[in-house]
C-alpha positions in Angstrom: -38.5 36.1 3.8 -37.0 38.9 1.8 -35.4 39.5 -1.5 -33.2 42.5 -2.2 -31.7 44.6 -5.0 -28.7 46.7 -4.2 -27.3 49.5 -6.4 -24.0 51.4 -6.5 -23.3 54.1 -9.0 -20.1 56.0 -10.0 -22.3 59.1 -10.6 -25.2 60.5 -8.6 -28.2 58.3 -8.9 -31.2 59.6 -10.9 -34.1 61.2 -9.0 -36.5 58.4 -10.0 -34.3 55.7 -8.5 -36.6 55.3 -5.4 -39.7 54.9 -7.6 -37.9 52.5 -9.9 -36.8 50.3 -7.0 -40.3 50.2 -5.6 -41.6 49.1 -9.0 -39.0 46.3 -9.2 -39.9 45.1 -5.7 -43.6 45.1 -6.7 -42.9 42.9 -9.7 -40.9 40.2 -7.9 -43.4 39.9 -5.0 -45.8 36.9 -5.2 -49.4 37.7 -6.2 -51.0 35.6 -3.5 -49.9 37.6 -0.4 -50.1 41.0 1.1 -46.5 41.7 2.0 -45.1 44.2 4.4 -44.2 47.6 2.7 -41.0 47.4 0.8 -38.0 48.9 2.6 -36.3 51.3 0.1 -33.3 53.4 0.9 -31.6 55.8 -1.5 -28.4 57.8 -1.0 -26.3 59.8 -3.4 -24.6 56.9 -5.0 -26.0 53.8 -3.2 -29.6 52.6 -3.0 -31.3 49.3 -2.1 -34.8 47.8 -1.9 -36.0 44.9 0.2 -39.3 43.0 -0.4 -41.4 41.9 2.6 -38.8 42.9 5.2 -39.0 41.3 8.6 -36.9 41.6 11.8 -34.8 38.6 10.7 -33.1 41.0 8.4 -29.9 42.6 9.6 -29.0 46.1 8.3 -26.0 48.2 9.2 -25.7 51.5 7.2 -25.8 50.2 3.6 -24.7 46.7 4.5 -27.3 43.9 4.4 -27.4 40.3 5.8 -30.2 38.1 4.5 -30.3 34.7 6.2 -28.9 33.5 9.5 -25.5 33.6 11.2 -24.4 30.6 13.3 -21.9 32.6 15.4 -21.4 36.1 16.9 -20.0 38.4 14.2 -20.0 42.0 15.2 -18.0 43.1 12.1 -20.1 41.2 9.6 -20.8 44.4 7.7 -17.2 45.5 7.0 -15.8 44.7 3.6 -12.6 42.5 3.8 -13.1 41.1 7.3 -13.4 37.3 7.9 -16.5 35.8 6.5 -18.9 34.7 9.2 -20.4 31.2 9.5 -24.0 30.8 8.5 -26.5 30.4 5.6 -26.9 33.8 4.1 -26.5 36.3 1.3 -24.3 39.2 2.5 -23.7 42.6 0.9 -21.1 44.7 2.7 -20.4 48.3 1.9 -18.2 51.3 3.0 -16.7 54.3 1.2 -14.1 52.3 -0.6 -15.5 48.9 -1.4 -18.7 46.9 -1.9 -18.3 43.2 -1.2 -20.8 40.4 -2.1 -20.3 37.3 0.1 -21.8 33.8 -0.2 -21.8 31.1 2.5 -19.8 27.9 2.1 -22.1 26.5 -0.6 -24.0 29.6 -1.8 -27.2 28.3 -0.3 -28.7 31.8 -1.0 -27.8 33.0 -4.4 -26.4 36.4 -5.2 -26.4 37.7 -8.8 -24.5 40.8 -10.0 -24.2 43.1 -13.0 -21.6 45.8 -13.8 -21.0 48.3 -16.5 -18.9 51.5 -16.7 -21.1 53.4 -14.3 -23.4 50.9 -12.5 -23.0 48.0 -10.2 -26.1 46.1 -9.3 -26.4 43.1 -6.9 -29.5 41.1 -6.1 -30.9 37.8 -4.8 -33.1 38.0 -7.8 -31.7 38.0 -11.4 -35.1 39.2 -12.6 -34.8 42.2 -10.3 -31.5 43.2 -12.0 -33.1 42.8 -15.5 -36.0 45.0 -14.5 -33.7 47.6 -13.1 -31.1 47.8 -15.9 -33.6 47.2 -18.8 -33.4 45.0 -21.8 -32.8 41.2 -21.9 -29.9 39.3 -23.5 -30.9 35.6 -23.5 -28.1 33.3 -22.4 -28.5 30.3 -24.8 -26.0 28.3 -22.7 -28.9 27.7 -20.3 -30.9 25.6 -22.9 -29.0 22.3 -22.8 -28.6 22.5 -19.1 -32.3 23.1 -18.4 -33.2 20.2 -20.8 -30.7 17.8 -19.2 -30.8 18.8 -15.5 -34.0 20.8 -14.9 -31.9 23.9 -14.0 -30.2 26.6 -16.1 -26.8 25.2 -15.2 -23.8 25.8 -13.0 -23.7 29.6 -12.2 -25.6 30.6 -15.3 -28.2 33.3 -15.4 -31.0 33.5 -18.0 -29.3 36.8 -19.0 -25.8 36.7 -20.3 -25.0 40.1 -18.7 -25.6 38.7 -15.2 -23.1 36.7 -13.1 -23.6 34.5 -10.1 -21.3 34.7 -7.0 -19.9 31.1 -6.5 -19.9 29.2 -3.2 -17.6 30.4 -0.4 -16.7 33.5 -2.4 -16.5 37.3 -2.4 -16.9 39.6 -5.3 -15.3 43.0 -4.4 -16.0 46.2 -6.2 -13.2 48.9 -5.8 -15.2 52.1 -5.9 -12.1 54.2 -6.8 -11.0 52.5 -10.0 -14.3 50.7 -10.6 -12.6 47.3 -10.8 -13.8 43.9 -9.7 -11.9 41.2 -7.9 -13.1 37.8 -7.0 -11.8 35.7 -4.0 -13.0 32.1 -3.9 -12.1 29.4 -1.4 -12.0 26.1 -3.4 -14.0 23.1 -2.3 -11.6 20.4 -1.4 -12.3 16.8 -0.1 -9.1 15.5 1.6 -9.3 12.6 3.9 -7.8 12.8 7.4 -6.2 9.4 8.0 -7.8 8.5 11.3 -10.0 5.7 12.5 -13.8 5.7 12.4 -14.2 6.5 16.1 -12.1 9.7 15.7 -14.2 10.9 12.8 -17.4 10.1 14.7 -16.3 12.1 17.7 -15.1 15.0 15.6 -18.3 15.2 13.6 -20.6 14.9 16.6 -18.6 17.6 18.5 -18.9 19.9 15.5 -22.6 19.3 15.2 -23.1 19.9 18.9 -21.1 23.2 18.9 -22.9 24.5 15.9 -26.4 23.8 17.4 -25.2 25.2 20.7 -24.4 28.5 19.0 -27.8 28.8 17.2 -30.3 30.9 19.1 -33.8 31.1 17.5 -37.0 32.3 19.0 -38.8 29.2 18.0 -42.2 30.7 18.7 -42.2 32.0 15.1 -40.1 29.4 13.3 -41.0 26.0 12.0 -39.1 22.8 11.2 -40.2 21.0 8.1 -40.1 17.4 9.3 -39.8 14.3 7.1 -39.4 10.7 8.1 -35.7 10.6 7.0 -32.5 11.5 8.7 -31.8 15.2 8.0 -34.6 17.0 9.7 -34.7 14.3 12.4 -31.0 15.0 13.1 -31.8 18.7 13.5 -34.7 17.7 15.9 -32.4 15.4 17.9 -29.7 18.1 18.4 -32.2 20.8 19.3 -33.8 18.4 21.8 -30.3 17.7 23.3 -29.7 21.4 23.7 -33.2 21.9 25.3 -34.4 24.1 22.5 -37.7 22.3 21.5 -40.1 23.7 24.0 -41.8 26.1 21.5 -40.8 24.3 18.3 -43.4 23.6 15.7 -43.1 21.1 12.9 -44.8 20.8 9.6 -44.9 18.2 6.8 -46.4 18.6 3.3 -47.4 16.2 0.6 -50.3 14.5 -1.1 -53.5 13.8 0.9 -53.1 10.1 0.0 -49.7 9.9 1.6 -51.1 10.1 5.2 -52.3 6.5 4.9 -49.0 5.0 3.8 -47.2 3.6 6.8 -43.6 3.9 5.3 -44.3 7.4 4.0 -42.7 10.7 5.1 -46.2 12.0 6.1 -47.0 9.0 8.3 -43.6 8.8 9.9 -43.2 12.5 10.5 -46.4 12.6 12.6 -45.1 9.7 14.8 -41.8 11.4 15.2 -43.3 14.7 16.3 -45.4 12.8 18.9 -42.2 11.0 20.2 -40.5 14.4 20.6 -43.7 16.0 22.0 -43.6 18.9 19.5 -46.6 20.3 17.6 -47.1 19.1 14.1 -49.3 20.1 11.1 -49.7 18.5 7.7 -50.3 20.5 4.5 -51.7 19.1 1.2 -49.9 19.8 -2.0 -52.5 18.4 -4.4 -53.1 20.5 -7.5 -54.9 23.7 -6.5 -58.3 24.7 -7.9 -56.8 27.9 -9.2 -56.3 28.1 -12.9 -53.2 26.1 -13.9 -51.9 29.0 -15.9 -51.9 31.1 -12.8 -50.2 28.5 -10.6 -47.4 27.9 -13.2 -46.9 31.7 -13.6 -46.5 32.1 -9.8 -44.1 29.2 -9.8 -42.0 31.0 -12.4 -42.2 34.4 -10.7 -41.2 33.0 -7.3 -38.4 30.7 -8.6 -37.4 32.6 -11.7 -37.3 29.3 -13.7 -34.3 28.0 -11.8 -35.8 24.6 -11.2 -38.4 22.3 -12.8 -39.6 20.8 -9.5 -43.2 21.8 -9.8 -44.6 18.8 -7.9 -44.2 20.3 -4.4 -45.9 23.6 -5.5 -49.0 22.3 -7.2 -51.0 23.8 -4.3 -50.2 27.3 -5.7 -47.9 28.0 -2.8 -50.8 27.7 -0.3 -48.4 26.3 2.3 -46.1 29.2 2.2 -48.9 31.8 2.2 -50.4 30.1 5.2 -47.1 30.1 7.1 -46.6 33.8 6.4 -50.1 34.8 7.3 -49.9 32.7 10.6 -47.0 34.8 11.7 -44.1 32.4 11.0 -40.9 34.2 10.1 -38.8 31.3 8.9 -38.2 27.6 8.4 -35.2 25.4 9.5 -34.3 23.3 6.5 -32.3 20.1 6.6 -30.1 20.6 3.5 -26.8 18.9 4.1 -23.5 17.7 2.7 -22.6 14.6 4.6 -22.0 12.5 1.5 -24.3 11.3 -1.2 -24.9 7.9 -2.9 -22.2 5.3 -3.5 -20.8 5.7 -7.0 -18.7 3.6 -9.3 -18.0 5.5 -12.5 -17.9 9.1 -13.9 -21.5 8.7 -15.1 -22.9 7.7 -11.8 -20.8 10.3 -10.0 -22.2 13.1 -12.2 -25.8 11.8 -12.2 -25.7 11.4 -8.4 -25.3 15.1 -8.1 -27.8 15.9 -10.8 -25.1 17.0 -13.3 -26.5 15.3 -16.3 -25.5 16.1 -19.9 -27.7 15.9 -23.0 -25.3 13.3 -24.4 -26.2 11.0 -21.4 -29.8 10.5 -22.7 -30.9 8.6 -25.7 -33.6 11.1 -26.6 -31.2 14.1 -26.3 -28.0 12.5 -27.6 -28.4 14.3 -31.0 -29.2 17.7 -29.4 -26.6 19.5 -31.6 -28.5 18.6 -34.8 -31.5 20.6 -33.3 -29.2 23.6 -33.1 -29.1 23.5 -29.3 -25.9 25.1 -28.0 -23.0 22.8 -26.9 -23.0 21.8 -23.3 -19.7 21.8 -21.5 -18.9 21.0 -17.8 -16.9 24.0 -16.3 -13.3 23.1 -15.5 -13.8 23.6 -11.8 -16.4 20.7 -11.8 -14.2 18.2 -13.6 -12.6 15.4 -11.6 -9.2 16.5 -10.2 -6.0 14.5 -10.2 -5.7 12.3 -7.1 -9.4 12.8 -6.3 -11.3 9.5 -5.8 -14.5 9.0 -7.7 -16.5 9.3 -4.5 -14.7 12.5 -3.5 -15.5 14.0 -6.9 -19.2 13.0 -6.7 -19.5 14.6 -3.2 -17.6 17.7 -4.4 -20.1 18.0 -7.3 -22.9 17.8 -4.7 -21.3 20.7 -2.7 -20.2 22.7 -5.8 -23.2 22.1 -8.1 -26.2 20.4 -6.4 -26.3 22.6 -3.3 -25.8 26.0 -5.1 -27.7 25.2 -8.3 -30.5 22.9 -7.2 -31.2 23.3 -3.5 -30.5 27.0 -3.5 -33.1 27.2 -6.3 -35.6 25.3 -4.1 -35.0 27.9 -1.4 -35.5 30.7 -3.9 -39.1 29.5 -4.4 -39.9 30.0 -0.7 -37.9 33.1 0.2 -40.6 35.6 -0.7 -42.7 34.0 2.1 -40.4 32.9 4.8 -36.8 33.2 6.0 -34.6 30.0 5.7 -31.9 28.8 8.1 -29.8 25.8 7.1 -27.8 24.8 10.2 -26.3 21.6 8.6 -24.7 23.8 6.0 -22.5 25.5 8.6 -19.0 25.8 7.1 -17.6 24.1 10.2 -19.8 21.0 9.6 -19.1 20.9 5.9 -15.3 21.2 6.4 -15.5 18.2 8.8 -17.5 16.2 6.3 -14.9 16.9 3.6 -12.3 15.2 5.8 -14.2 11.9 6.2 -13.0 8.8 4.4 -15.2 7.7 1.5 -16.9 4.8 3.3 -18.2 7.2 6.0 -19.7 9.5 3.4 -21.4 6.7 1.3 -25.1 7.4 1.7 -24.3 9.7 4.7 -23.2 6.6 6.7 -21.5 8.4 9.6 -24.2 11.1 10.0 -26.9 8.4 9.9 -25.1 6.5 12.6 -25.0 9.6 14.9 -28.7 10.3 14.3 -29.7 6.7 14.9 -27.9 6.8 18.3 -29.9 9.9 19.3 -33.3 9.1 17.8 -36.3 7.5 19.5 -37.5 4.2 18.1 -39.5 5.6 15.3 -38.9 3.9 12.0 -37.4 5.8 9.1 -39.5 6.6 6.0 -38.8 4.8 2.7 -41.2 6.9 0.6 -41.8 10.5 -0.1 -45.1 12.3 0.6 -44.9 14.6 -2.4 -46.0 13.7 -6.0 -43.4 12.5 -8.4 -42.3 15.3 -10.7 -43.0 13.3 -13.9 -46.5 12.5 -12.6 -47.2 16.1 -11.8 -46.6 17.2 -15.3 -48.8 14.4 -16.8 -52.0 16.0 -15.5 -54.2 17.0 -18.4 -54.4 20.7 -17.6 -50.6 20.9 -17.3 -50.1 18.9 -20.5 -52.5 21.2 -22.4 -50.5 24.2 -21.4 -47.1 22.6 -22.3 -48.5 21.6 -25.7 -50.0 25.0 -26.4 -46.6 26.7 -25.6 -44.6 24.2 -27.7 -46.9 24.7 -30.6 -46.6 28.5 -30.5 -44.7 30.6 -33.1 -42.5 31.9 -30.3 -41.3 28.3 -29.5 -40.0 28.1 -33.1 -37.8 31.1 -32.4 -35.9 29.1 -29.7 -36.2 25.5 -30.8 -36.3 23.7 -34.1 -39.6 22.4 -35.3 -38.2 18.9 -35.5 -37.3 19.0 -31.8 -40.6 20.4 -30.7 -42.6 17.9 -32.7 -40.6 15.0 -31.2 -41.6 16.2 -27.7 -45.2 17.0 -28.6 -45.9 13.6 -30.2 -44.6 11.8 -27.0 -46.5 13.8 -24.4 -48.8 11.6 -22.3 -51.7 12.3 -20.0 -52.0 10.2 -16.8 -55.3 9.7 -15.0 -55.9 11.9 -12.0 -55.3 9.2 -9.5 -51.8 8.3 -10.9 -50.8 11.9 -11.3 -51.6 12.4 -7.6 -49.6 9.5 -6.4 -46.3 10.0 -4.5 -44.6 6.7 -5.3 -46.9 3.8 -6.0 -45.7 0.3 -5.3 -44.0 -1.6 -8.1 -41.6 -4.5 -8.6 -39.1 -2.0 -10.0 -39.4 0.1 -6.8 -38.9 -3.0 -4.7 -35.7 -4.0 -6.6 -34.4 -0.4 -6.2 -34.8 -0.8 -2.4 -33.2 -4.3 -2.0 -30.4 -4.3 -4.6 -26.9 -3.3 -3.4 -25.9 0.1 -4.6 -22.9 -1.3 -6.4 -25.1 -3.6 -8.5 -27.5 -0.7 -9.3 -24.6 1.4 -10.4 -23.3 -1.4 -12.6 -26.7 -1.8 -14.2 -27.0 1.9 -14.7 -23.6 2.0 -16.4 -24.4 -0.9 -18.7 -27.8 0.7 -19.6 -26.4 4.1 -20.2 -27.2 3.9 -23.9 -30.9 3.5 -22.8 -31.1 6.4 -20.4 -33.8 8.8 -21.4 -35.7 11.7 -20.0 -39.5 11.4 -19.6 -41.0 13.4 -22.5 -43.5 15.2 -20.3 -40.6 16.3 -18.1 -38.6 17.3 -21.2 -41.6 19.2 -22.5 -42.0 21.0 -19.1 -38.4 22.0 -19.1 -38.8 23.4 -22.7 -41.9 25.2 -21.4 -39.9 26.9 -18.6 -37.2 28.1 -21.1 -39.9 29.6 -23.3 -41.9 31.2 -20.5 -38.9 32.7 -18.8 -37.8 34.2 -22.1 -41.3 35.8 -22.4 -41.3 36.9 -18.8 -37.9 38.5 -18.9 -38.7 40.2 -22.2 -41.9 41.5 -20.5 -44.1 39.7 -22.9 -46.2 38.1 -20.1 
């Protein structure tokens, strides 16, 4: 529910620091809510500001904990002590050190900046830029945004700003003003035991984690889909007798309520089976000016993700939850294993780690003067690591901190977020499973099925497809206008821009508001074995391409974030 900026100085902070922090907090707050007053604290050399603070926030002296702990941790605020289990962003401070701590997969991003006199940490890279002034565009973000829809692994839009990696601590020594990083590597290493052993261990770990979670569910909600992740959370909460006051919500297109295999339809049935309250929110394109909706999307998410489809309502859902007194949501992000893979290409693409060179309409990206794109060494396949282990490590080390954390960022100005399935205990257990029990979350799904009522599982999403959402005429008009601007030619070559512009398409209103219409292609995707689908994907790799409207929208984000961070809009 809150975002923060935290400052430490070698010298006494200027007198205007408090006013400056207030101004930063104002600018990163959504324009469609009336937040609680910012909490701003200034001391001689340390100061911090928190937007829209609620009682979910934990503060001890100058130490801050944003998020949720899954265990008792009385010493959470002391630099150097054992990292607690939870989903959080943690800033710990004493006279000697400042320590920035991420959870096991950096589900809540921390950014930081350091010069000779100033150390600034924040859950918002824009807040840091506003505070320190200036903007130095990090061009390495360009190929990553075009290929993946995010600025890349651990990259900020500003090359002066760094991201704290998963399961890490960045420690500032206040005496010599040096920085040290401590990072626990993500390792998938199979424990050679039978399936029954792994099932019992994973179920015990899940049960103990949910047993230690103690929410006041009167002001929290569980976003409920028709799939396995949120259903699993509901099953374990029910088992622990913690669903009496629980409320559930689902969101998507209005048309999705009528589709029997859709998240929207199934989630309602599931809530009825568990006897918990349920509400459905529409995400159809808002009547507000599209320019305003897209600007809010960039302010709230800082251009970290292209997934506009779920926010076409102008963040009405999140405004409504806040104004109805809800403090947080319980998300079902998880790391139990992703799709079956058979090659380096399918391993990377399964985690969303695409390269420009993977796509036929981006293969020649270097001729357009787009910077070279390289996978960081720590995300390359390791010796003695199976293709499946690598794919799932990419999910933990890239997809969760770069993609799903960015999705959380979009919501964090409105509600707090807890991610119980991202408990480090649970993730460590998942990393010990043999590959076949992680294929498509096989073991986790088996556990959930054994606990679930006889309500079918959804096979379709309730939200609009992203490529459809950016084919609506008023969205396309804005993309085209931006790509035709003089400013666009400062970032991209005219040849590249013209290639996108001439391929932009406008869909009719009905299609652009469809979640996933039936097609023969969709049917084949559902019935073909994964191994065959992967084989076909590998054989067709030379024909992979990115939808031009989606490519145009990603270029639009790059341009608008440059303007926003340069304070031109």
